[in-house]
BAMARSE-566274 format. One record per residue: residue in three letters; x, y, z of N, C-alpha, C in turn. Coordinates in pm, whole numbers, padded with zeros to 5 digits, always signed. Layout:
% residues N
ALAXYZXYZXYZ...
This chain:
% residues 401
MET-04031+03122+00011-04027+03028-00074-03887+02951-00107MET-03800+03002-00047-03678+02939-00073-03651+02809+00008PRO-03583+02702-00044-03563+02582+00033-03484+02631+00154PRO-03491+02513+00257-03412+02548+00371-03267+02503+00347SER-03182+02547+00425-03026+02521+00420-03008+02367+00467LEU-02943+02297+00358-02912+02156+00417-02813+02155+00540ARG-02734+02272+00552-02657+02270+00668-02712+02273+00790ASP-02836+02326+00796-02919+02340+00918-03008+02179+00981TRP-02954+02100+00875-03027+01973+00916-02909+01868+00968LEU-02783+01915+00985-02693+01838+01059-02651+01883+01207THR-02640+01814+01301-02602+01863+01437-02454+01901+01429GLU-02431+01996+01540-02314+02067+01537-02193+01963+01567ASP-02231+01831+01614-02121+01739+01650-02124+01609+01561HIS-02157+01661+01439-02160+01551+01310-02041+01535+01265LEU-01976+01421+01217-01861+01371+01161-01842+01466+01034ALA-01948+01500+00968-01918+01581+00854-01851+01691+00878TRP-01885+01777+00969-01803+01906+01013-01676+01873+01051THR-01645+01763+01114-01489+01734+01132-01415+01696+01011VAL-01488+01664+00927-01410+01602+00808-01382+01721+00730LEU-01474+01804+00727-01471+01948+00635-01358+02046+00715ALA-01364+02051+00834-01259+02148+00909-01120+02087+00890ALA-01106+01941+00887-00965+01879+00876-00911+01893+00743VAL-01010+01867+00635-00957+01898+00488-00915+02065+00467ALA-00996+02145+00540-00988+02297+00525-00819+02326+00587GLU-00781+02259+00665-00633+02268+00731-00542+02176+00653MET-00544+02112+00559-00480+02018+00488-00413+02090+00368ASP-00279+02057+00319-00198+02115+00210-00268+02028+00086LEU-00359+02100+00007-00401+02026-00107-00311+02074-00246SER-00192+02128-00225-00159+02174-00347-00107+02056-00446ALA-00089+01920-00404-00071+01834-00493-00202+01806-00566PHE-00314+01823-00533-00430+01806-00612-00435+01909-00708TYR-00429+02054-00687-00461+02131-00746-00349+02137-00856GLY-00235+02117-00834-00132+02126-00934-00151+02007-01041ALA-00227+01921-01041-00253+01829-01134-00369+01902-01227TYR-00418+01994-01210-00511+02050-01304-00450+02146-01418ARG-00497+02161-01527-00487+02278-01630-00516+02398-01569ALA-00434+02514-01621-00475+02634-01582-00486+02704-01698ASP-00495+02648-01808-00528+02758-01945-00674+02766-01981GLY-00765+02691-01890-00904+02694-01931-00955+02601-02054HIS-00870+02510-02073-00899+02433-02165-00986+02302-02096GLY-01076+02234-02166-01124+02116-02078-01256+02141-02002ARG-01326+02052-01966-01421+02088-01891-01393+02136-01753PRO-01495+02212-01695-01470+02248-01546-01448+02125-01467ALA-01363+02140-01372-01358+02011-01284-01421+02038-01126TYR-01480+01938-01057-01526+01947-00908-01407+02001-00844GLU-01438+02107-00761-01370+02145-00652-01278+02024-00574PRO-01121+02041-00594-01059+01911-00546-01098+01906-00415SER-01107+02021-00312-01122+02018-00176-01244+01948-00118MET-01362+01988-00226-01505+01911-00201-01454+01756-00221MET-01399+01711-00327-01385+01568-00352-01289+01500-00247VAL-01210+01579-00213-01124+01514-00106-01189+01461+00026ALA-01265+01587+00086-01377+01572+00186-01456+01462+00173LEU-01519+01435+00027-01611+01346+00004-01562+01207+00007LEU-01431+01178-00023-01379+01044-00026-01359+01014+00123MET-01296+01112+00195-01253+01095+00346-01361+01055+00419TYR-01475+01125+00403-01599+01100+00464-01677+00968+00429ALA-01672+00940+00306-01724+00807+00256-01643+00682+00326TYR-01512+00686+00297-01411+00583+00355-01442+00567+00493ALA-01456+00683+00579-01468+00686+00713-01591+00616+00768LYS-01693+00642+00681-01821+00555+00726-01823+00406+00644GLY-01707+00375+00582-01704+00241+00529-01746+00228+00404ASN-01810+00328+00326-01845+00341+00202-01731+00321+00117ARG-01669+00231+00022-01600+00229-00050-01613+00224-00180SER-01750+00204-00227-01787+00191-00374-01806+00346-00433SER-01750+00373-00561-01784+00493-00624-01926+00487-00645ARG-01985+00384-00688-02127+00390-00719-02236+00437-00593GLY-02168+00365-00483-02233+00379-00359-02218+00529-00291ILE-02113+00587-00344-02096+00749-00288-02166+00815-00376GLU-02190+00796-00517-02276+00870-00578-02427+00858-00562ARG-02479+00734-00496-02581+00736-00464-02636+00817-00342GLU-02540+00810-00240-02541+00868-00114-02547+01024-00137CYS-02497+01057-00239-02477+01210-00256-02619+01270-00307VAL-02716+01197-00338-02845+01195-00358-02937+01177-00257GLU-02884+01078-00174-03021+01036-00075-02954+01086+00065ASP-02837+01087+00094-02777+01126+00233-02767+01293+00255VAL-02804+01320+00354-02809+01477+00395-02655+01513+00417ALA-02572+01442+00498-02429+01471+00506-02357+01455+00399TYR-02380+01365+00311-02297+01363+00171-02326+01508+00114ARG-02477+01535+00100-02506+01645+00031-02423+01786+00079VAL-02438+01787+00197-02351+01905+00282-02224+01908+00229ILE-02145+01790+00245-01999+01790+00188-01999+01815+00051ALA-02060+01769-00045-02079+01783-00202-02126+01907-00239ALA-02156+02002-00136-02219+02117-00158-02341+02119-00257ASN-02432+02004-00226-02547+01989-00308-02519+01931-00452LEU-02432+01909-00486-02386+01817-00599-02386+01695-00602ALA-02387+01625-00726-02387+01495-00742-02284+01424-00845PRO-02155+01416-00818-02073+01372-00903-02096+01235-00942ASP-02089+01174-01056-02128+01024-01086-02002+00963-01060HIS-02029+00830-01045-01942+00737-00986-01798+00729-01088SER-01813+00744-01210-01682+00758-01288-01605+00879-01256THR-01664+00982-01214-01584+01097-01186-01501+01078-01060ILE-01570+01015-00969-01534+00965-00840-01408+00892-00843ALA-01426+00763-00938-01341+00674-00964-01214+00743-01004GLU-01222+00831-01120-01107+00879-01172-01024+00981-01081PHE-01096+01055-01003-01046+01128-00910-00929+01038-00802ARG-01016+00949-00790-00934+00856-00680-00814+00802-00737LYS-00837+00748-00881-00710+00688-00933-00612+00798-00985ARG-00639+00919-01028-00568+01038-01061-00483+01077-00940HIS-00536+01083-00836-00486+01141-00706-00460+01040-00608GLU-00428+00918-00634-00381+00824-00536-00275+00844-00467ALA-00177+00892-00527-00052+00927-00435-00079+01007-00353ALA-00136+01146-00387-00174+01269-00322-00282+01227-00201LEU-00377+01140-00225-00443+01087-00126-00375+01032-00010ALA-00285+00934-00031-00179+00862+00047-00103+00965+00124GLY-00060+01080+00049+00016+01178+00118-00049+01247+00230LEU-00186+01237+00248-00246+01320+00331-00255+01243+00472PHE-00195+01110+00473-00174+01029+00593-00129+01118+00700GLY+00003+01186+00649+00087+01248+00752-00005+01369+00808ASP-00082+01433+00730-00160+01563+00759-00279+01532+00865VAL-00328+01393+00859-00428+01369+00960-00362+01335+01082LEU-00242+01273+01076-00171+01254+01191-00124+01386+01260SER-00081+01494+01188-00050+01610+01258-00163+01690+01320LEU-00285+01668+01241-00419+01701+01309-00446+01663+01431CYS-00432+01495+01426-00434+01434+01550-00352+01469+01666ARG-00216+01504+01623-00131+01568+01748-00184+01678+01772GLN-00227+01780+01715-00270+01912+01761-00389+01893+01845ALA-00471+01810+01831-00589+01765+01905-00558+01685+02031GLY-00414+01657+02053-00398+01588+02151-00408+01449+02145LEU-00447+01374+02045-00472+01241+02041-00360+01142+02031VAL-00250+01209+01975-00126+01108+01954-00043+01125+02084LYS-00083+01002+02165+00010+00968+02269+00079+00844+02234VAL+00211+00836+02240+00289+00720+02188+00362+00668+02297GLY+00329+00687+02418+00402+00625+02522+00384+00468+02503VAL+00266+00415+02465+00244+00267+02426+00206+00289+02281ILE+00262+00208+02200+00229+00172+02082+00199+00007+02028ALA+00092-00029+01965+00060-00177+01910+00106-00184+01780ILE+00151-00315+01745+00171-00346+01623+00092-00492+01586ASP+00021-00486+01499-00026-00592+01425-00055-00622+01292GLY-00097-00713+01218-00115-00736+01074-00231-00821+01045THR-00285-00806+00925-00396-00878+00878-00398-00898+00725LYS-00420-01000+00679-00415-01046+00554-00551-00990+00480VAL-00526-00931+00373-00627-00877+00277-00613-00918+00141HIS-00735-00950+00097-00730-01016-00039-00692-00901-00131ALA-00617-00968-00265-00604-00888-00359-00684-00890-00478ASN-00688-00795-00563-00791-00809-00677-00713-00913-00775ALA-00728-01038-00706-00663-01142-00803-00707-01274-00753SER-00707-01370-00850-00757-01506-00802-00635-01593-00785HIS-00593-01688-00718-00506-01773-00705-00479-01847-00832HIS-00614-01881-00891-00607-01959-01019-00558-01895-01142SER-00510-01742-01141-00429-01683-01225-00284-01684-01209SER-00229-01783-01105-00085-01808-01083-00030-01869-01204ARG+00071-01844-01261+00128-01942-01374+00295-01948-01335ASP+00309-02058-01376+00480-02093-01399+00547-02043-01510TYR+00674-02044-01518+00726-02002-01614+00697-02049-01758GLU+00694-02180-01754+00666-02267-01875+00501-02218-01955GLN+00428-02201-01848+00285-02167-01869+00293-02029-01928ILE+00354-01937-01881+00383-01808-01932+00426-01803-02068ALA+00528-01857-02082+00610-01867-02190+00506-01909-02294ARG+00441-02030-02283+00366-02109-02369+00235-01990-02420GLU+00198-01924-02307+00065-01855-02353+00125-01715-02442ILE+00258-01674-02400+00293-01555-02474+00316-01609-02625LEU+00360-01742-02649+00375-01752-02788+00224-01791-02850GLU+00161-01841-02789+00029-01871-02843-00045-01741-02872GLU-00031-01623-02787-00091-01491-02818-00031-01441-02918ALA+00108-01452-02927+00193-01383-03043+00129-01455-03190ALA+00104-01583-03186+00055-01646-03322-00072-01578-03332ALA-00168-01562-03237-00303-01513-03272-00294-01373-03303VAL-00196-01276-03248-00198-01148-03287-00136-01137-03435ASP-00040-01217-03463-00006-01222-03591-00120-01265-03722ALA-00196-01356-03665-00303-01375-03761-00412-01286-03790ALA-00431-01198-03671-00522-01087-03664-00464-00991-03747GLU-00341-00962-03747-00297-00855-03810-00262-00889-03947ASP-00238-01013-03992-00262-01065-04138-00384-01026-04188GLU-00502-01049-04123-00614-01012-04155-00665-00882-04161LEU-00606-00812-04095-00627-00670-04065-00558-00577-04177TYR-00429-00611-04180-00337-00535-04284-00305-00591-04416GLY-00332-00713-04420-00309-00789-04532-00147-00792-04563ASP-00093-00733-04694+00035-00739-04758+00108-00622-04671LYS+00037-00521-04609+00098-00397-04556+00171-00421-04424ARG+00273-00361-04397+00347-00387-04288+00297-00347-04167GLY+00163-00239-04198+00111-00196-04057+00154-00072-03987ASP+00268-00026-03995+00325+00093-03915+00333+00210-04015GLU+00266+00214-04135+00292+00297-04215+00219+00437-04137LEU+00286+00565-04177+00228+00686-04120+00068+00699-04157PRO-00006+00734-04053-00143+00793-04039-00167+00888-04171GLU-00275+00909-04214-00313+01019-04325-00295+01137-04252GLN-00331+01163-04131-00333+01303-04068-00176+01352-04064LEU-00092+01264-04085+00066+01306-04083+00142+01312-04194THR+00055+01338-04309+00128+01320-04447+00102+01468-04482SER+00058+01562-04419+00031+01702-04441+00091+01775-04315GLU+00146+01917-04342+00183+01994-04263+00114+02023-04121HIS-00013+02061-04202-00143+02104-04090-00179+01953-04021GLY-00177+01865-04084-00217+01740-03979-00108+01708-03873ARG-00003+01736-03912+00122+01713-03834+00103+01801-03705ARG+00086+01927-03752+00069+02032-03611-00017+01997-03519ALA-00147+01952-03570-00266+01897-03482-00230+01813-03421TRP-00179+01704-03492-00133+01579-03408-00027+01581-03313PHE+00060+01684-03341+00165+01702-03234+00121+01778-03124ARG+00007+01863-03101-00044+01936-03044-00132+01848-02947GLU-00216+01745-03000-00285+01639-02922-00191+01551-02846ALA-00067+01514-02924+00015+01432-02867+00072+01502-02732LYS+00120+01624-02740+00170+01687-02618+00064+01712-02504ARG-00077+01719-02571-00163+01715-02456-00182+01588-02372ARG-00193+01486-02419-00185+01349-02370-00074+01312-02292LEU+00069+01369-02338+00184+01354-02263+00185+01417-02150ASP+00154+01564-02150+00123+01630-02007+00021+01568-01937GLU-00086+01486-01963-00177+01421-01891-00120+01303-01835GLN-00012+01249-01903+00034+01137-01841+00146+01167-01761ARG+00229+01252-01770+00331+01288-01663+00234+01334-01522ALA+00123+01391-01548+00088+01439-01444+00030+01337-01348GLU+00005+01216-01431-00022+01063-01315+00097+01034-01270GLU+00068+01010-01128+00184+00968-01020+00164+00825-01024ALA+00014+00773-01035+00026+00618-01000+00055+00541-01130LYS+00090+00421-01090+00112+00325-01193+00075+00212-01201PRO-00055+00191-01233-00150+00085-01235-00132-00025-01298ILE-00153-00160-01276-00135-00254-01340-00192-00243-01500PRO-00113-00291-01592-00139-00265-01728-00293-00338-01770GLN-00366-00294-01835-00497-00370-01865-00485-00469-01964SER-00393-00441-02057-00350-00547-02188-00298-00663-02104ARG-00370-00769-02147-00320-00936-02094-00190-00951-02161ALA-00141-00887-02261-00026-00925-02328+00077-00856-02240LYS+00087-00727-02195+00158-00636-02116+00174-00719-01984ARG+00063-00762-01915+00088-00819-01782+00167-00970-01785LEU+00136-01022-01888+00215-01156-01912+00355-01133-01903LYS+00389-01025-01998+00537-00998-02020+00600-00945-01882GLU+00551-00887-01834+00587-00824-01684+00569-00951-01581SER+00493-01028-01592+00508-01150-01501+00604-01230-01540LYS+00637-01254-01673+00760-01330-01712+00893-01244-01679ARG+00894-01129-01697+01006-01041-01640+01057-01073-01493ARG+00950-01067-01419+00953-01080-01278+01007-01224-01219LEU+00943-01324-01296+00994-01447-01259+01151-01475-01289GLU+01177-01418-01414+01324-01425-01440+01415-01352-01363GLU+01380-01235-01301+01437-01142-01196+01465-01257-01065GLU+01337-01300-01031+01351-01397-00906+01467-01505-00940LEU+01465-01578-01045+01574-01674-01085+01704-01615-01077TRP+01724-01502-01136+01878-01426-01110+01884-01383-00998THR+01791-01357-00893+01845-01343-00779+01870-01466-00675GLU+01798-01566-00709+01818-01708-00663+01941-01763-00697GLN+01994-01730-00827+02117-01777-00878+02240-01713-00802ARG+02217-01566-00782+02326-01494-00726+02334-01513-00574ALA+02228-01548-00507+02202-01581-00373+02287-01723-00343ASN+02260-01812-00443+02311-01952-00429+02457-01928-00448ALA+02496-01842-00529+02653-01826-00563+02727-01759-00427ALA+02660-01673-00380+02714-01610-00254+02727-01701-00124TYR+02616-01787-00131+02619-01902-00004+02728-01976-00048GLU+02738-02016-00143+02840-02132-00154+02984-02076-00149ALA+03013-01931-00182+03128-01869-00139+03148-01873+00008TRP+03032-01835+00085+03048-01816+00202+03075-01960+00271ARG+03025-02060+00235+03055-02183+00266+03194-02239+00256ALA+03247-02185+00140+03379-02224+00099+03485-02177+00212ARG+03462-02033+00248+03536-01987+00341+03542-02062+00494GLY+03469-02132+00503+03446-02205+00616+03464-02152+00745VAL+03400-02017+00766+03427-01939+00881+03272-01889+00899MET+03201-01883+01001+03080-01836+01035+03118-01679+01079ALA+02996-01601+01134+03025-01464+01145+03079-01451+01291ASN+03065-01541+01369+03121-01540+01503+03258-01585+01503GLY+03303-01636+01383+03437-01675+01390+03476-01813+01417ARG+03363-01898+01425+03377-02045+01443+03374-02096+01295LYS+03460-02231+01321+03481-02300+01174+03348-02365+01126LEU+03330-02362+01026+03202-02489+00967+03257-02615+00960ARG+03177-02715+01025+03247-02849+01010+03163-02941+00898THR+03080-02892+00846+03015-02980+00724+03007-02860+00602PRO+03063-02965+00476+03064-02862+00354+02933-02831+00339ALA+02915-02754+00224+02789-02703+00165+02734-02827+00070LYS+02588-02841+00081+02511-02954+00002+02547-02884-00143PRO+02558-02966-00227+02549-02916-00391+02406-02871-00409TYR+02406-02759-00491+02269-02704-00510+02295-02644-00663VAL+02186-02685-00776+02206-02624-00890+02092-02567-00902PRO+02083-02436-00930+01942-02376-00967+01906-02420-01097PRO+01769-02416-01127+01707-02453-01226+01744-02346-01356GLU+01730-02389-01473+01769-02300-01612+01649-02216-01600MET+01523-02242-01576+01413-02163-01589+01345-02137-01457PRO+01269-02025-01423+01222-02020-01293+01105-02108-01257ALA+01128-02168-01152+01029-02260-01099+00908-02210-01038GLY+00937-02092-00983+00811-02036-00898+00697-01994-00991LYS+00601-01933-00929+00473-01873-01003+00446-01745-00955VAL+00401-01658-01047+00355-01548-01036+00222-01500-01089ASN+00112-01411-01021-00001-01397-01045-00015-01288-01161VAL-00080-01301-01284-00055-01233-01398-00177-01129-01371THR-00276-01138-01308-00339-01041-01258-00292-00918-01185ASP-00242-00966-01074-00175-00871-00991-00045-00916-00952PRO+00073-00896-01011+00181-00960-00999+00258-00947-00857ASP+00223-00847-00781+00254-00801-00655+00208-00909-00550ALA+00089-00960-00595+00003-01026-00460+00085-01193-00476ARG+00053-01207-00332+00116-01366-00313+00008-01437-00253ASN+00008-01581-00257-00035-01668-00175-00021-01676-00020VAL-00079-01581+00069-00043-01575+00183-00155-01639+00276LYS-00099-01699+00390-00154-01794+00502-00231-01730+00581THR-00359-01745+00622-00435-01694+00723-00494-01788+00806PRO-00550-01776+00896-00617-01841+01004-00712-01956+00922ARG-00769-01919+00839-00873-01996+00777-00821-02033+00628GLY-00697-02067+00591-00638-02101+00484-00540-01998+00403TYR-00548-02013+00275-00473-01920+00185-00553-01830+00112VAL-00525-01689+00109-00570-01616+00024-00471-01564-00069GLN-00492-01516-00194-00419-01444-00289-00443-01294-00237GLY-00336-01234-00201-00356-01100-00130-00209-01040-00054TYR-00228-00986+00039-00119-00903+00093-00137-00935+00251ASN-00023-00889+00307-00042-00881+00458+00009-00724+00494ALA-00131-00668+00578-00112-00515+00602-00067-00525+00741GLN+00015-00417+00770+00077-00389+00900+00020-00254+00935ALA-00003-00244+01069-00036-00117+01126+00000-00077+01258VAL+00047+00023+01293+00099+00064+01408-00008+00159+01496VAL-00073+00121+01586-00183+00220+01647-00123+00268+01792SER-00163+00407+01843-00139+00438+01967-00267+00387+02089GLU-00249+00439+02206-00353+00425+02310-00484+00460+02270ASN-00506+00573+02193-00610+00618+02152-00663+00564+02043GLN-00604+00451+01985-00644+00389+01859-00632+00492+01733ILE-00518+00573+01739-00477+00652+01615-00386+00555+01545VAL-00414+00555+01399-00315+00480+01337-00198+00572+01312ILE-00079+00517+01348+00044+00624+01351+00133+00559+01188ALA+00121+00436+01169+00199+00390+01042+00131+00290+00992ALA+00121+00254+00862+00071+00153+00790+00159+00111+00672GLU+00160-00051+00668+00261-00060+00567+00199-00202+00477VAL+00231-00233+00362+00181-00357+00321+00278-00414+00253ASN+00258-00560+00261+00380-00642+00240+00313-00785+00155ALA+00389-00865+00122+00324-00968+00056+00386-01114+00149ASP+00450-01090+00236+00475-01215+00331+00368-01252+00418SER+00364-01384+00435+00259-01444+00510+00291-01425+00651PRO+00426-01441+00693+00416-01437+00832+00451-01278+00915ASP+00424-01261+01009+00467-01095+01066+00597-01117+01122PHE+00651-01225+01129+00796-01233+01187+00867-01151+01099GLY+00968-01066+01147+01046-00966+01100+01009-00822+01049HIS+00870-00809+01087+00828-00670+01055+00814-00578+01184LEU+00882-00641+01285+00876-00559+01435+00950-00428+01402GLU+01081-00451+01387+01148-00334+01350+01113-00228+01240PRO+01090-00273+01125+01045-00188+01025+00928-00102+01058MET+00847-00160+01110+00699-00099+01150+00745+00002+01260VAL+00823-00018+01369+00868+00096+01451+00941+00215+01417ILE+01020+00168+01295+01092+00280+01204+00994+00352+01139ALA+00884+00291+01089+00776+00364+01019+00721+00450+01091ALA+00689+00400+01243+00596+00483+01306+00688+00617+01345GLU+00823+00591+01386+00904+00690+01408+00912+00802+01308HIS+00924+00771+01195+00925+00845+01078+00800+00931+01045GLU+00666+00848+01051+00558+00932+01061+00526+01040+01161LEU+00567+01000+01286+00576+01098+01400+00643+01226+01353GLU+00754+01197+01326+00863+01304+01303+00800+01398+01185LYS+00749+01322+01076+00680+01416+00998+00549+01514+01030ALA+00497+01434+01134+00370+01499+01201+00421+01624+01288GLY+00554+01625+01309+00581+01703+01416+00588+01662+01579VAL+00549+01559+01584+00555+01499+01705+00682+01440+01793THR+00720+01523+01881+00847+01528+01947+00868+01401+02049GLU+00759+01353+02082+00761+01223+02175+00791+01096+02108THR+00885+01015+02179+00905+00907+02110+00824+00764+02166PRO+00814+00681+02110+00737+00588+02165+00817+00509+02303GLY+00754+00498+02436+00830+00433+02522+00802+00275+02519VAL+00681+00218+02496+00680+00067+02460+00611+00035+02358VAL+00646-00089+02292+00577-00128+02179+00533-00282+02225VAL+00388-00315+02194+00360-00446+02244+00320-00497+02110ALA+00348-00632+02103+00267-00698+01973+00267-00829+01996ASP+00198-00923+01914+00163-01054+01937+00303-01174+01912PRO+00266-01275+01931+00404-01382+01932+00462-01371+01794GLY+00372-01350+01703+00427-01372+01555+00539-01260+01528TYR+00544-01177+01600+00650-01061+01576+00804-01097+01671TRP+00781-01202+01726+00926-01265+01820+01037-01272+01711HIS+01123-01177+01717+01238-01159+01623+01362-01107+01735GLN+01431-01201+01800+01536-01178+01897+01616-01038+01845VAL+01668-01070+01725+01752-00958+01700+01698-00809+01656GLN+01575-00825+01606+01489-00679+01614+01456-00648+01721MET+01433-00744+01817+01371-00661+01959+01511-00615+02024ASP+01614-00662+01994+01731-00596+02082+01768-00473+01996ASN+01747-00468+01867+01759-00326+01808+01662-00230+01855VAL+01518-00262+01880+01421-00187+01918+01456-00155+02074VAL+01502-00232+02128+01538-00179+02276+01658-00091+02267ALA+01751-00124+02189+01868-00024+02184+01823+00117+02149ARG+01720+00125+02091+01656+00270+02053+01563+00317+02180GLY+01591+00253+02273+01529+00290+02404+01373+00274+02424ILE+01336+00187+02349+01191+00137+02351+01172-00015+02432GLN+01083-00022+02512+01059-00142+02564+00963-00246+02490VAL+01016-00338+02455+00943-00458+02401+00855-00534+02494ILE+00715-00569+02465+00624-00656+02516+00567-00748+02430ILE+00595-00863+02412+00572-00957+02342+00523-01096+02419ARG+00421-01162+02410+00342-01255+02495+00467-01378+02478ARG+00472-01445+02595+00560-01559+02605+00532-01667+02519THR+00617-01717+02417+00584-01847+02351+00609-01978+02434ARG+00642-02065+02358+00651-02221+02446+00757-02214+02537ALA+00904-02158+02489+00990-02157+02571+01018-02031+02628SER+01071-02018+02757+01080-01884+02805+01178-01825+02746ALA+01165-01683+02739+01261-01596+02657+01274-01473+02766GLU+01386-01399+02737+01457-01286+02801+01445-01199+02718VAL+01414-01088+02741+01420-00966+02663+01496-00842+02750PRO+01603-00736+02689+01665-00681+02776+01575-00529+02762GLY+01574-00490+02909+01498-00369+02935+01545-00229+02886ARG+01488-00118+02905+01525+00017+02852+01654+00038+02922ASP+01674-00001+03047+01793+00039+03123+01909-00056+03080GLY+01890-00153+02997+01981-00236+02972+02002-00372+03055THR+01919-00370+03173+01917-00507+03212+01821-00604+03141VAL+01840-00740+03199+01756-00840+03134+01663-00894+03219GLY+01531-00890+03189+01433-00962+03270+01344-01036+03176SER+01254-01143+03234+01173-01212+03185+01051-01143+03091THR+01012-01186+02971+00930-01125+02893+00780-01132+02971ARG+00734-01015+02982+00575-01020+03034+00480-01093+02929SER+00399-01160+03006+00317-01233+02941+00187-01156+02880CYS+00194-01095+02762+00078-00997+02723+00066-01000+02591ALA-00064-01059+02555-00065-01035+02393-00109-00933+02354ALA-00081-00865+02223-00126-00738+02163-00179-00769+02057SER-00304-00692+02016-00364-00683+01889-00420-00540+01878LEU-00506-00533+01768-00579-00416+01734-00712-00405+01821ARG-00746-00502+01898-00867-00499+01963-00855-00409+02085PRO-00925-00321+02111-00939-00224+02234-00917-00302+02375ARG-00982-00412+02391-00961-00475+02520-00812-00511+02540SER-00762-00583+02428-00608-00662+02440-00532-00525+02472VAL-00533-00417+02380-00449-00313+02392-00455-00259+02533ALA-00575-00260+02581-00592-00196+02729-00502-00288+02822ARG-00525-00412+02796-00452-00501+02909-00306-00473+02899CYS-00267-00461+02756-00117-00468+02734-00054-00328+02809ILE-00128-00198+02787-00097-00085+02869-00118-00114+03006GLU-00202-00158+03060-00210-00180+03201-00061-00251+03251SER-00037-00360+03195+00055-00433+03205+00203-00364+03207ALA+00218-00276+03082+00327-00194+03071+00359-00082+03177LYS+00228-00044+03184+00248+00070+03302+00301+00027+03474ALA+00229-00108+03490+00225-00164+03588+00418-00214+03611
């Protein structure tokens, strides 16, 4: 009369078993350390189960918390991983936000497991980038004057609302519960609990309050203007010396440039970190995601920036890959790095070659020369690299040849 075990409904080679086994080998202390040990509060779902559930869902391309909740009821593999429980979408979303930094830290653990499985072969690595949309619209970008005007308008609206709410009172009088000793003790206990929870949070999300987002955007524009003024002063001082880095004297004086008194750029008030990045199909408000993969399509390193071009990111991604490999216990160093023409940066290519790594980038309009691993200089091999398996395979064959 007992129902059959759900575990019997999955084949031995199912992805769910791989995910569960991988999570069992990971260090999840960062997740457990965020929970209270004094018994207060509602019992939480087992963190290892939630980690396995998110990893499996994301591996299957399911990014929606509501979608994961639905699959925990309808899909056998999800029910096996969730131990036949069905956490609601709010719990799943809160777990992801609360442990965002810890989830990102599992990247190194996954790479270590791939190393133990013999999947991390770094003789040849490939670097490429892609533009991703931010959770923001380019229509939310404001210049300094617009932000200042909106701040003043919002300040006037807040004053009017507070006048209606408080009347003649100042509005910061002590609450009633703080006027007695018993009330103060209870208030401080609650405040301490909230403070402990806040300190346990490692993520720093964008403020939900529009007023706080506007102030943060204003601060960033002022910081960019200050940086521009400092850079301009340093450039004029360098031009005044009249000598370049190679010792040659400058022939023409610097053109006069006066930085604006207020920031001339724009910043997105929904996501201040996002930028208007260029893609093959136009501009998007978002980011430029960079990735380094091995011959077996194992992601070794990943970074996100707000620069439209891939130019200038070759050496940083190689360094990031070496750092992640070292953390994962991989002693082998990359021998060849392949990338598309957007990463052509002569200085960085020389630096990468100086680290003992051959660089392969497709030849652009003009012929170029790249120093080899032995210090000799030879013509660049015509090979385009991308994250597509066929392109990577062609580059690997070219490198081996």
